[in-house]
MOPAC internal coordinates of N, CA, C and O (Angstrom, degrees):
PM7 1SCF
backbone

  N    0.0000 0     0.00 0     0.00 0    0    0    0
  C    1.4314 1     0.00 0     0.00 0    1    0    0
  C    1.5215 1   107.42 1     0.00 0    2    1    0
  O    1.2310 1   119.90 1   -65.58 1    3    2    1
  N    1.3142 1   117.79 1   114.42 1    3    2    1
  C    1.4563 1   119.41 1  -173.91 1    5    3    2
  C    1.5222 1   115.75 1   -80.48 1    6    5    3
  O    1.2310 1   118.61 1   154.09 1    7    6    5
  N    1.3392 1   120.26 1   -25.91 1    7    6    5
  C    1.4564 1   118.25 1  -177.55 1    9    7    6
  C    1.5167 1   112.41 1  -164.46 1   10    9    7
  O    1.2310 1   121.64 1   -17.04 1   11   10    9
  N    1.3344 1   114.46 1   162.96 1   11   10    9
  C    1.4566 1   122.48 1   174.47 1   13   11   10
  C    1.5131 1   108.60 1  -156.03 1   14   13   11
  O    1.2310 1   120.24 1   -30.01 1   15   14   13
  N    1.3300 1   117.14 1   149.99 1   15   14   13
  C    1.4569 1   121.24 1  -177.44 1   17   15   14
  C    1.5187 1   110.09 1  -156.97 1   18   17   15
  O    1.2310 1   120.91 1    -5.23 1   19   18   17
  N    1.3305 1   115.86 1   174.77 1   19   18   17
  C    1.4551 1   121.90 1   173.11 1   21   19   18
  C    1.5266 1   109.55 1  -143.46 1   22   21   19
  O    1.2310 1   121.20 1   -23.37 1   23   22   21
  N    1.3618 1   115.30 1   156.63 1   23   22   21
  C    1.4559 1   120.95 1   178.15 1   25   23   22
  C    1.5107 1   108.13 1  -155.39 1   26   25   23
  O    1.2310 1   118.97 1   -41.43 1   27   26   25
  N    1.3266 1   119.57 1   138.57 1   27   26   25
  C    1.4474 1   127.18 1    -4.48 1   29   27   26
  C    1.5252 1   111.76 1   -73.85 1   30   29   27
  O    1.2310 1   121.50 1     2.11 1   31   30   29
  N    1.3143 1   114.74 1  -177.89 1   31   30   29
  C    1.4663 1   120.08 1  -178.23 1   33   31   30
  C    1.5283 1   110.25 1   -57.57 1   34   33   31
  O    1.2310 1   120.14 1   138.77 1   35   34   33
  N    1.3377 1   117.34 1   -41.23 1   35   34   33
  C    1.4659 1   122.43 1   177.27 1   37   35   34
  C    1.5103 1   109.01 1  -158.36 1   38   37   35
  O    1.2310 1   120.79 1   -44.46 1   39   38   37
  N    1.3356 1   116.09 1   135.54 1   39   38   37
  C    1.4648 1   122.42 1   178.53 1   41   39   38
  C    1.5287 1   107.12 1  -169.98 1   42   41   39
  O    1.2310 1   119.86 1   -12.76 1   43   42   41
  N    1.3359 1   117.88 1   167.24 1   43   42   41
  C    1.4631 1   119.24 1   176.20 1   45   43   42
  C    1.5311 1   113.02 1   -59.71 1   46   45   43
  O    1.2310 1   120.20 1   149.42 1   47   46   45
  N    1.3415 1   117.23 1   -30.58 1   47   46   45
  C    1.4690 1   122.60 1   175.53 1   49   47   46
  C    1.5336 1   107.84 1  -128.44 1   50   49   47
  O    1.2310 1   121.10 1   -56.39 1   51   50   49
  N    1.3359 1   115.50 1   123.61 1   51   50   49
  C    1.4672 1   121.75 1  -176.76 1   53   51   50
  C    1.5228 1   108.65 1  -122.35 1   54   53   51
  O    1.2310 1   120.45 1   -49.00 1   55   54   53
  N    1.3295 1   116.75 1   131.00 1   55   54   53
  C    1.4671 1   121.50 1   175.66 1   57   55   54
  C    1.5240 1   109.11 1   -85.82 1   58   57   55
  O    1.2310 1   121.06 1   -49.03 1   59   58   57
  N    1.3326 1   115.57 1   130.97 1   59   58   57
  C    1.4627 1   121.10 1   175.53 1   61   59   58
  C    1.5188 1   108.45 1  -115.68 1   62   61   59
  O    1.2310 1   121.08 1   -36.28 1   63   62   61
  N    1.3329 1   115.55 1   143.72 1   63   62   61
  C    1.4643 1   122.13 1  -179.11 1   65   63   62
  C    1.5249 1   109.64 1  -135.94 1   66   65   63
  O    1.2310 1   120.62 1   -37.30 1   67   66   65
  N    1.3233 1   116.42 1   142.70 1   67   66   65
  C    1.4614 1   121.66 1   173.76 1   69   67   66
  C    1.5304 1   107.94 1  -142.28 1   70   69   67
  O    1.2310 1   121.56 1   -31.79 1   71   70   69
  N    1.3214 1   114.61 1   148.21 1   71   70   69
  C    1.4738 1   121.20 1   176.73 1   73   71   70
  C    1.5172 1   109.09 1  -105.56 1   74   73   71
  O    1.2310 1   120.69 1   -39.92 1   75   74   73
  N    1.3254 1   116.28 1   140.08 1   75   74   73
  C    1.4566 1   122.88 1   174.69 1   77   75   74
  C    1.5086 1   106.99 1  -122.57 1   78   77   75
  O    1.2310 1   120.19 1   -54.41 1   79   78   77
  N    1.3170 1   117.23 1   125.59 1   79   78   77
  C    1.4732 1   122.15 1   176.76 1   81   79   78
  C    1.5159 1   107.55 1  -140.27 1   82   81   79
  O    1.2310 1   120.37 1   -73.14 1   83   82   81
  N    1.3317 1   116.90 1   106.86 1   83   82   81
  C    1.4652 1   122.17 1  -178.74 1   85   83   82
  C    1.5118 1   108.72 1  -159.57 1   86   85   83
  O    1.2310 1   120.34 1   -23.17 1   87   86   85
  N    1.3355 1   116.95 1   156.83 1   87   86   85
  C    1.4675 1   118.69 1   178.66 1   89   87   86
  C    1.5298 1   112.92 1   -71.23 1   90   89   87
  O    1.2310 1   120.45 1   168.72 1   91   90   89
  N    1.3384 1   116.74 1   -11.28 1   91   90   89
  C    1.4674 1   122.49 1  -179.57 1   93   91   90
  C    1.5262 1   109.27 1  -105.14 1   94   93   91
  O    1.2310 1   120.30 1   -41.69 1   95   94   93
  N    1.3269 1   117.02 1   138.31 1   95   94   93
  C    1.4632 1   122.06 1   179.86 1   97   95   94
  C    1.5180 1   112.05 1   -59.98 1   98   97   95
  O    1.2310 1   120.60 1   -38.71 1   99   98   97
  N    1.3316 1   116.45 1   141.29 1   99   98   97
  C    1.4529 1   121.77 1   166.84 1  101   99   98
  C    1.5224 1   106.62 1   -83.57 1  102  101   99
  O    1.2310 1   119.93 1   -58.63 1  103  102  101
  N    1.3366 1   117.74 1   121.37 1  103  102  101
  C    1.4573 1   120.56 1  -178.55 1  105  103  102
  C    1.5323 1   112.17 1  -104.09 1  106  105  103
  O    1.2310 1   120.63 1   163.22 1  107  106  105
  N    1.3182 1   116.41 1   -16.78 1  107  106  105
  C    1.4569 1   120.54 1   175.71 1  109  107  106
  C    1.5160 1   108.15 1  -147.79 1  110  109  107
  O    1.2310 1   120.84 1   -40.77 1  111  110  109
  N    1.3272 1   116.00 1   139.23 1  111  110  109
  C    1.4610 1   121.52 1   179.95 1  113  111  110
  C    1.5240 1   108.42 1  -142.91 1  114  113  111
  O    1.2310 1   121.04 1   -51.85 1  115  114  113
  N    1.3415 1   115.62 1   128.15 1  115  114  113
  C    1.4540 1   120.83 1  -179.74 1  117  115  114
  C    1.5221 1   109.88 1  -140.84 1  118  117  115
  O    1.2310 1   121.22 1   -18.71 1  119  118  117
  N    1.3258 1   115.27 1   161.29 1  119  118  117
  C    1.4571 1   121.33 1   168.14 1  121  119  118
  C    1.5182 1   105.82 1  -115.82 1  122  121  119
  O    1.2310 1   120.66 1   -49.38 1  123  122  121
  N    1.3113 1   116.34 1   130.62 1  123  122  121
  C    1.4664 1   123.80 1   179.19 1  125  123  122
  C    1.5224 1   107.03 1  -101.96 1  126  125  123
  O    1.2310 1   120.38 1   -69.57 1  127  126  125
  N    1.3371 1   116.87 1   110.43 1  127  126  125
  C    1.4596 1   122.44 1   177.81 1  129  127  126
  C    1.5188 1   107.64 1  -113.83 1  130  129  127
  O    1.2310 1   120.85 1   -68.97 1  131  130  129
  N    1.3286 1   115.98 1   111.03 1  131  130  129
  C    1.4572 1   121.62 1   179.10 1  133  131  130
  C    1.5351 1   112.30 1    56.22 1  134  133  131
  O    1.2310 1   119.87 1  -150.16 1  135  134  133
  N    1.3213 1   117.86 1    29.84 1  135  134  133
  C    1.4667 1   121.69 1   178.75 1  137  135  134
  C    1.5080 1   114.79 1    92.13 1  138  137  135
  O    1.2310 1   119.61 1   176.88 1  139  138  137
  N    1.3309 1   118.35 1    -3.12 1  139  138  137
  C    1.4613 1   121.67 1   176.81 1  141  139  138
  C    1.5233 1   109.08 1  -105.36 1  142  141  139
  O    1.2310 1   120.86 1   -54.95 1  143  142  141
  N    1.3400 1   115.96 1   125.05 1  143  142  141
  C    1.4662 1   119.74 1  -176.83 1  145  143  142
  C    1.5245 1   111.72 1   -95.66 1  146  145  143
  O    1.2310 1   121.44 1   -41.56 1  147  146  145
  N    1.3191 1   114.86 1   138.44 1  147  146  145
  C    1.4596 1   123.58 1   174.14 1  149  147  146
  C    1.5207 1   107.34 1  -122.03 1  150  149  147
  O    1.2310 1   119.75 1   -52.09 1  151  150  149
  N    1.3296 1   118.08 1   127.91 1  151  150  149
  C    1.4658 1   119.48 1   178.22 1  153  151  150
  C    1.5317 1   112.05 1   -63.23 1  154  153  151
  O    1.2310 1   120.91 1   -38.75 1  155  154  153
  N    1.3221 1   115.86 1   141.25 1  155  154  153
  C    1.4568 1   122.01 1   172.81 1  157  155  154
  C    1.5332 1   107.61 1   -93.95 1  158  157  155
  O    1.2310 1   120.71 1   -31.99 1  159  158  157
  N    1.3171 1   116.25 1   148.01 1  159  158  157
  C    1.4622 1   122.68 1   179.65 1  161  159  158
  C    1.5343 1   107.83 1  -114.58 1  162  161  159
  O    1.2310 1   120.79 1   -43.20 1  163  162  161
  N    1.3182 1   116.10 1   136.80 1  163  162  161
  C    1.4655 1   121.14 1   175.72 1  165  163  162
  C    1.5173 1   108.64 1   -67.93 1  166  165  163
  O    1.2310 1   119.93 1   -65.61 1  167  166  165
  N    1.3262 1   117.73 1   114.39 1  167  166  165
  C    1.4707 1   122.44 1  -177.49 1  169  167  166
  C    1.5183 1   112.65 1  -101.66 1  170  169  167
  O    1.2310 1   120.08 1   148.72 1  171  170  169
  N    1.3234 1   117.46 1   -31.28 1  171  170  169
  C    1.4595 1   122.15 1  -178.63 1  173  171  170
  C    1.5211 1   108.82 1  -141.39 1  174  173  171
  O    1.2310 1   120.25 1   -35.10 1  175  174  173
  N    1.3204 1   117.13 1   144.90 1  175  174  173
  C    1.4628 1   120.98 1   173.94 1  177  175  174
  C    1.5155 1   113.24 1    85.33 1  178  177  175
  O    1.2310 1   121.41 1    31.71 1  179  178  177
  N    1.3390 1   114.90 1  -148.29 1  179  178  177
  C    1.4482 1   122.80 1  -174.58 1  181  179  178
  C    1.5224 1   110.02 1  -128.05 1  182  181  179
  O    1.2310 1   119.41 1   -11.54 1  183  182  181
  N    1.3275 1   118.73 1   168.46 1  183  182  181
  C    1.4615 1   120.14 1   178.64 1  185  183  182
  C    1.5417 1   113.99 1   -65.63 1  186  185  183
  O    1.2310 1   119.45 1   170.44 1  187  186  185
  N    1.3241 1   118.65 1    -9.56 1  187  186  185
  C    1.4677 1   119.96 1   174.03 1  189  187  186
  C    1.5189 1   112.92 1  -103.34 1  190  189  187
  O    1.2310 1   120.20 1   168.52 1  191  190  189
  N    1.3366 1   117.21 1   -11.48 1  191  190  189
  C    1.4642 1   120.83 1   179.12 1  193  191  190
  C    1.5245 1   108.12 1  -159.55 1  194  193  191
  O    1.2310 1   120.96 1   -94.45 1  195  194  193
  N    1.3191 1   115.76 1    85.55 1  195  194  193
  C    1.4500 1   117.73 1  -174.93 1  197  195  194
  C    1.5067 1   114.60 1  -151.52 1  198  197  195
  O    1.2310 1   121.72 1    -8.21 1  199  198  197
  N    1.3297 1   114.32 1   171.79 1  199  198  197
  C    1.4563 1   122.83 1   177.43 1  201  199  198
  C    1.5262 1   108.24 1  -109.07 1  202  201  199
  O    1.2310 1   121.30 1   -52.15 1  203  202  201
  N    1.3186 1   115.12 1   127.85 1  203  202  201
  C    1.4593 1   123.75 1  -175.20 1  205  203  202
  C    1.5226 1   108.87 1  -115.93 1  206  205  203
  O    1.2310 1   119.77 1   -35.97 1  207  206  205
  N    1.3367 1   118.04 1   144.03 1  207  206  205
  C    1.4571 1   118.89 1  -179.31 1  209  207  206
  C    1.5235 1   111.92 1  -149.77 1  210  209  207
  O    1.2310 1   121.88 1   -12.97 1  211  210  209
  N    1.3397 1   114.01 1   167.03 1  211  210  209
  C    1.4599 1   123.28 1   174.39 1  213  211  210
  C    1.5182 1   106.52 1  -158.44 1  214  213  211
  O    1.2310 1   121.16 1   -15.26 1  215  214  213
  N    1.3156 1   115.38 1   164.74 1  215  214  213
  C    1.4603 1   121.09 1   170.95 1  217  215  214
  C    1.5090 1   107.43 1  -112.20 1  218  217  215
  O    1.2310 1   121.00 1   -54.09 1  219  218  217
  N    1.3433 1   115.69 1   125.91 1  219  218  217
  C    1.4742 1   120.30 1   178.62 1  221  219  218
  C    1.5140 1   107.52 1  -107.11 1  222  221  219
  O    1.2310 1   121.36 1   -33.26 1  223  222  221
  N    1.3227 1   115.00 1   146.74 1  223  222  221
  C    1.4494 1   121.25 1   179.44 1  225  223  222
  C    1.5222 1   109.93 1  -119.37 1  226  225  223
  O    1.2310 1   120.91 1   -11.95 1  227  226  225
  N    1.3275 1   115.86 1   168.05 1  227  226  225
  C    1.4522 1   120.29 1   177.74 1  229  227  226
  C    1.5193 1   114.17 1    86.24 1  230  229  227
  O    1.2310 1   120.09 1  -166.06 1  231  230  229
  N    1.3109 1   117.43 1    13.94 1  231  230  229
  C    1.4638 1   121.05 1  -178.55 1  233  231  230
  C    1.5295 1   111.51 1  -115.10 1  234  233  231
  O    1.2310 1   120.71 1  -149.92 1  235  234  233
  N    1.3351 1   116.24 1    30.08 1  235  234  233
  C    1.4593 1   120.09 1  -175.99 1  237  235  234
  C    1.5199 1   114.61 1   -74.81 1  238  237  235
  O    1.2310 1   120.36 1   158.28 1  239  238  237
  N    1.3266 1   116.92 1   -21.72 1  239  238  237
  C    1.4551 1   121.10 1   176.89 1  241  239  238
  C    1.5275 1   108.96 1  -139.42 1  242  241  239
  O    1.2310 1   120.68 1   -19.11 1  243  242  241
  N    1.3171 1   116.30 1   160.89 1  243  242  241
  C    1.4555 1   120.81 1   178.05 1  245  243  242
  C    1.5066 1   112.30 1    81.97 1  246  245  243
  O    1.2310 1   121.16 1     7.41 1  247  246  245
  N    1.3302 1   115.38 1  -172.59 1  247  246  245
  C    1.4579 1   123.22 1   179.90 1  249  247  246
  C    1.5310 1   108.31 1  -115.19 1  250  249  247
  O    1.2310 1   120.27 1   -52.16 1  251  250  249
  N    1.3006 1   117.10 1   127.84 1  251  250  249
  C    1.4672 1   122.13 1  -174.61 1  253  251  250
  C    1.5250 1   109.40 1  -124.08 1  254  253  251
  O    1.2310 1   120.06 1   -59.92 1  255  254  253
  N    1.3408 1   117.49 1   120.08 1  255  254  253
  C    1.4606 1   123.47 1  -179.50 1  257  255  254
  C    1.5230 1   108.46 1   -84.49 1  258  257  255
  O    1.2310 1   120.87 1   -43.17 1  259  258  257
  N    1.3403 1   115.95 1   136.83 1  259  258  257
  C    1.4632 1   118.60 1   178.96 1  261  259  258
  C    1.5328 1   111.36 1  -146.48 1  262  261  259
  O    1.2310 1   122.07 1   -21.61 1  263  262  261
  N    1.3215 1   113.64 1   158.39 1  263  262  261
  C    1.4562 1   122.05 1   173.80 1  265  263  262
  C    1.5191 1   108.83 1  -149.64 1  266  265  263
  O    1.2310 1   121.07 1   -19.78 1  267  266  265
  N    1.3200 1   115.56 1   160.22 1  267  266  265
  C    1.4549 1   122.52 1   178.36 1  269  267  266
  C    1.5184 1   108.82 1  -101.28 1  270  269  267
  O    1.2310 1   120.71 1   -40.73 1  271  270  269
  N    1.3398 1   116.26 1   139.27 1  271  270  269
  C    1.4557 1   121.52 1  -177.38 1  273  271  270
  C    1.5338 1   108.67 1  -130.72 1  274  273  271
  O    1.2310 1   121.00 1   -61.26 1  275  274  273
  N    1.3366 1   115.69 1   118.74 1  275  274  273
  C    1.4604 1   121.68 1   176.41 1  277  275  274
  C    1.5238 1   108.94 1  -114.61 1  278  277  275
  O    1.2310 1   120.44 1   -37.72 1  279  278  277
  N    1.3245 1   116.77 1   142.28 1  279  278  277
  C    1.4523 1   122.13 1   170.73 1  281  279  278
  C    1.5137 1   106.88 1  -115.12 1  282  281  279
  O    1.2310 1   120.83 1   -51.58 1  283  282  281
  N    1.3408 1   116.02 1   128.42 1  283  282  281
  C    1.4698 1   118.44 1  -178.95 1  285  283  282
  C    1.5336 1   110.20 1   -93.31 1  286  285  283
  O    1.2310 1   120.69 1    -4.91 1  287  286  285
  N    1.3207 1   116.29 1   175.09 1  287  286  285
  C    1.4584 1   122.67 1  -174.83 1  289  287  286
  C    1.5276 1   113.02 1   -61.70 1  290  289  287
  O    1.2310 1   120.14 1   158.46 1  291  290  289
  N    1.3239 1   117.34 1   -21.54 1  291  290  289
  C    1.4791 1   119.69 1   177.88 1  293  291  290
  C    1.5203 1   111.77 1   -88.09 1  294  293  291
  O    1.2310 1   119.92 1   177.77 1  295  294  293
  N    1.3420 1   117.75 1    -2.23 1  295  294  293
  C    1.4599 1   122.14 1   179.88 1  297  295  294
  C    1.5223 1   114.47 1    93.22 1  298  297  295
  O    1.2310 1   120.00 1   179.04 1  299  298  297
  N    1.3114 1   117.61 1    -0.96 1  299  298  297
  C    1.4666 1   120.70 1   178.38 1  301  299  298
  C    1.5173 1   110.50 1   -72.28 1  302  301  299
  O    1.2310 1   120.63 1   -42.24 1  303  302  301
  N    1.3239 1   116.40 1   137.76 1  303  302  301
  C    1.4590 1   122.40 1   177.32 1  305  303  302
  C    1.5217 1   108.38 1  -100.91 1  306  305  303
  O    1.2310 1   121.04 1   -50.20 1  307  306  305
  N    1.3355 1   115.61 1   129.80 1  307  306  305
  C    1.4622 1   122.56 1   179.46 1  309  307  306
  C    1.5195 1   107.04 1  -123.19 1  310  309  307
  O    1.2310 1   120.31 1   -48.06 1  311  310  309
  N    1.3414 1   117.01 1   131.94 1  311  310  309
  C    1.4609 1   119.62 1   177.91 1  313  311  310
  C    1.5218 1   110.60 1  -118.15 1  314  313  311
  O    1.2310 1   121.67 1   -25.42 1  315  314  313
  N    1.3311 1   114.41 1   154.58 1  315  314  313
  C    1.4617 1   121.21 1   171.63 1  317  315  314
  C    1.5137 1   106.99 1  -133.57 1  318  317  315
  O    1.2310 1   120.07 1   -56.14 1  319  318  317
  N    1.3070 1   117.47 1   123.86 1  319  318  317
  C    1.4538 1   125.80 1    -1.69 1  321  319  318
  C    1.5292 1   110.54 1   -71.48 1  322  321  319
  O    1.2310 1   120.60 1   -17.37 1  323  322  321
  N    1.3215 1   116.45 1   162.63 1  323  322  321
  C    1.4677 1   120.46 1  -178.59 1  325  323  322
  C    1.5260 1   111.79 1   -69.86 1  326  325  323
  O    1.2310 1   120.55 1   152.37 1  327  326  325
  N    1.3133 1   116.56 1   -27.63 1  327  326  325
  C    1.4664 1   122.36 1   172.97 1  329  327  326
  C    1.5097 1   108.11 1  -131.87 1  330  329  327
  O    1.2310 1   120.22 1   -25.18 1  331  330  329
  N    1.3023 1   117.19 1   154.82 1  331  330  329
  C    1.4533 1   121.16 1   177.89 1  333  331  330
  C    1.5191 1   111.99 1    67.42 1  334  333  331
  O    1.2310 1   121.59 1    20.48 1  335  334  333
  N    1.3409 1   114.56 1  -159.52 1  335  334  333
  C    1.4563 1   120.20 1  -177.58 1  337  335  334
  C    1.5262 1   109.88 1  -151.63 1  338  337  335
  O    1.2310 1   121.11 1   -16.08 1  339  338  337
  N    1.3096 1   115.48 1   163.92 1  339  338  337
  C    1.4588 1   123.38 1   175.54 1  341  339  338
  C    1.5337 1   108.67 1   -94.20 1  342  341  339
  O    1.2310 1   120.60 1   -18.26 1  343  342  341
  N    1.3288 1   116.46 1   161.74 1  343  342  341
  C    1.4589 1   119.55 1  -177.53 1  345  343  342
  C    1.5070 1   113.14 1  -121.01 1  346  345  343
  O    1.2310 1   121.20 1   -45.90 1  347  346  345
  N    1.3370 1   115.31 1   134.10 1  347  346  345
  C    1.4557 1   122.80 1   169.31 1  349  347  346
  C    1.5201 1   105.02 1  -104.02 1  350  349  347
  O    1.2310 1   120.44 1   -60.20 1  351  350  349
  N    1.3287 1   116.77 1   119.80 1  351  350  349
  C    1.4559 1   119.89 1  -179.83 1  353  351  350
  C    1.5086 1   111.64 1   165.64 1  354  353  351
  O    1.2310 1   121.08 1     2.53 1  355  354  353
  N    1.3184 1   115.54 1  -177.47 1  355  354  353
  C    1.4578 1   120.78 1  -179.41 1  357  355  354
  C    1.5319 1   110.18 1   -72.83 1  358  357  355
  O    1.2310 1   120.83 1     8.69 1  359  358  357
  N    1.3165 1   116.01 1  -171.31 1  359  358  357
  C    1.4691 1   120.45 1  -175.49 1  361  359  358
  C    1.5212 1   113.22 1   -61.46 1  362  361  359
  O    1.2310 1   119.21 1   158.33 1  363  362  361
  N    1.3130 1   119.11 1   -21.67 1  363  362  361
  C    1.4660 1   122.04 1   178.21 1  365  363  362
  C    1.5278 1   112.51 1   -77.20 1  366  365  363
  O    1.2310 1   119.93 1   168.00 1  367  366  365
  N    1.3295 1   117.74 1   -12.00 1  367  366  365
  C    1.4631 1   122.68 1  -179.92 1  369  367  366
  C    1.5281 1   108.17 1   -92.03 1  370  369  367
  O    1.2310 1   120.56 1   -63.56 1  371  370  369
  N    1.3178 1   116.54 1   116.44 1  371  370  369
  C    1.4655 1   121.00 1  -177.40 1  373  371  370
  C    1.5208 1   111.30 1   -60.64 1  374  373  371
  O    1.2310 1   120.87 1   -43.05 1  375  374  373
  N    1.3434 1   115.94 1   136.95 1  375  374  373
  C    1.4639 1   120.40 1   175.98 1  377  375  374
  C    1.5177 1   111.59 1   -58.58 1  378  377  375
  O    1.2310 1   120.16 1   142.64 1  379  378  377
  N    1.3406 1   117.30 1   -37.36 1  379  378  377
  C    1.4612 1   123.14 1   176.66 1  381  379  378
  C    1.5208 1   107.74 1  -135.23 1  382  381  379
  O    1.2310 1   120.67 1   -35.37 1  383  382  381
  N    1.3370 1   116.32 1   144.63 1  383  382  381
  C    1.4572 1   121.73 1   177.33 1  385  383  382
  C    1.5230 1   107.28 1  -146.08 1  386  385  383
  O    1.2310 1   120.38 1   -28.28 1  387  386  385
  N    1.3232 1   116.88 1   151.72 1  387  386  385
  C    1.4655 1   121.91 1  -178.74 1  389  387  386
  C    1.5282 1   112.66 1   -68.61 1  390  389  387
  O    1.2310 1   119.88 1   162.40 1  391  390  389
  N    1.3170 1   117.83 1   -17.60 1  391  390  389
  C    1.4827 1   119.88 1  -179.72 1  393  391  390
  C    1.5290 1   110.74 1   -73.85 1  394  393  391
  O    1.2310 1   121.26 1   -22.69 1  395  394  393
  N    1.3341 1   115.20 1   157.31 1  395  394  393
  C    1.4665 1   122.40 1   176.61 1  397  395  394
  C    1.5272 1   108.64 1  -121.38 1  398  397  395
  O    1.2310 1   119.75 1   -32.00 1  399  398  397
  N    1.3385 1   118.07 1   148.00 1  399  398  397
  C    1.4668 1   119.28 1   172.73 1  401  399  398
  C    1.5334 1   108.97 1   -59.44 1  402  401  399
  O    1.2310 1   120.06 1   -20.36 1  403  402  401
  N    1.3370 1   117.48 1   159.64 1  403  402  401
  C    1.4712 1   119.26 1  -176.17 1  405  403  402
  C    1.5220 1   114.76 1   -62.95 1  406  405  403
  O    1.2310 1   119.34 1   166.94 1  407  406  405
  N    1.3019 1   118.86 1   -13.06 1  407  406  405
  C    1.4793 1   121.54 1   178.18 1  409  407  406
  C    1.5134 1   111.36 1    97.14 1  410  409  407
  O    1.2310 1   121.53 1   -28.80 1  411  410  409
  N    1.2794 1   114.69 1   151.20 1  411  410  409
  C    1.4684 1   120.54 1  -177.98 1  413  411  410
  C    1.5170 1   111.95 1  -128.98 1  414  413  411
  O    1.2310 1   119.98 1  -159.29 1  415  414  413
  N    1.3195 1   117.65 1    20.71 1  415  414  413
  C    1.4718 1   120.58 1  -178.45 1  417  415  414
  C    1.5088 1   110.32 1   -68.39 1  418  417  415
  O    1.2310 1   120.10 1   180.00 1  419  418  417

């Protein structure tokens, strides 16, 4: 998974996007925000090379840690970032932090 992002920096509804590019199909894609998972939908491309997105709510205030989680056709789980998490929040919320959301498995 080459990248993931969100926009705007913070709002009641935030769009999240991640790219998947691999020879193996992505069969499941989610964004984990503070331990709550939201399914990602393939918006552009194919399940082997595409852009996936969702709109998450409830992040209008505070700092919210998130990561993207893809499961490929072989059952392997791939996350972005591979370590730590990204932050949804104002300037006091670090773009990246070593902590991970509690998980939504």
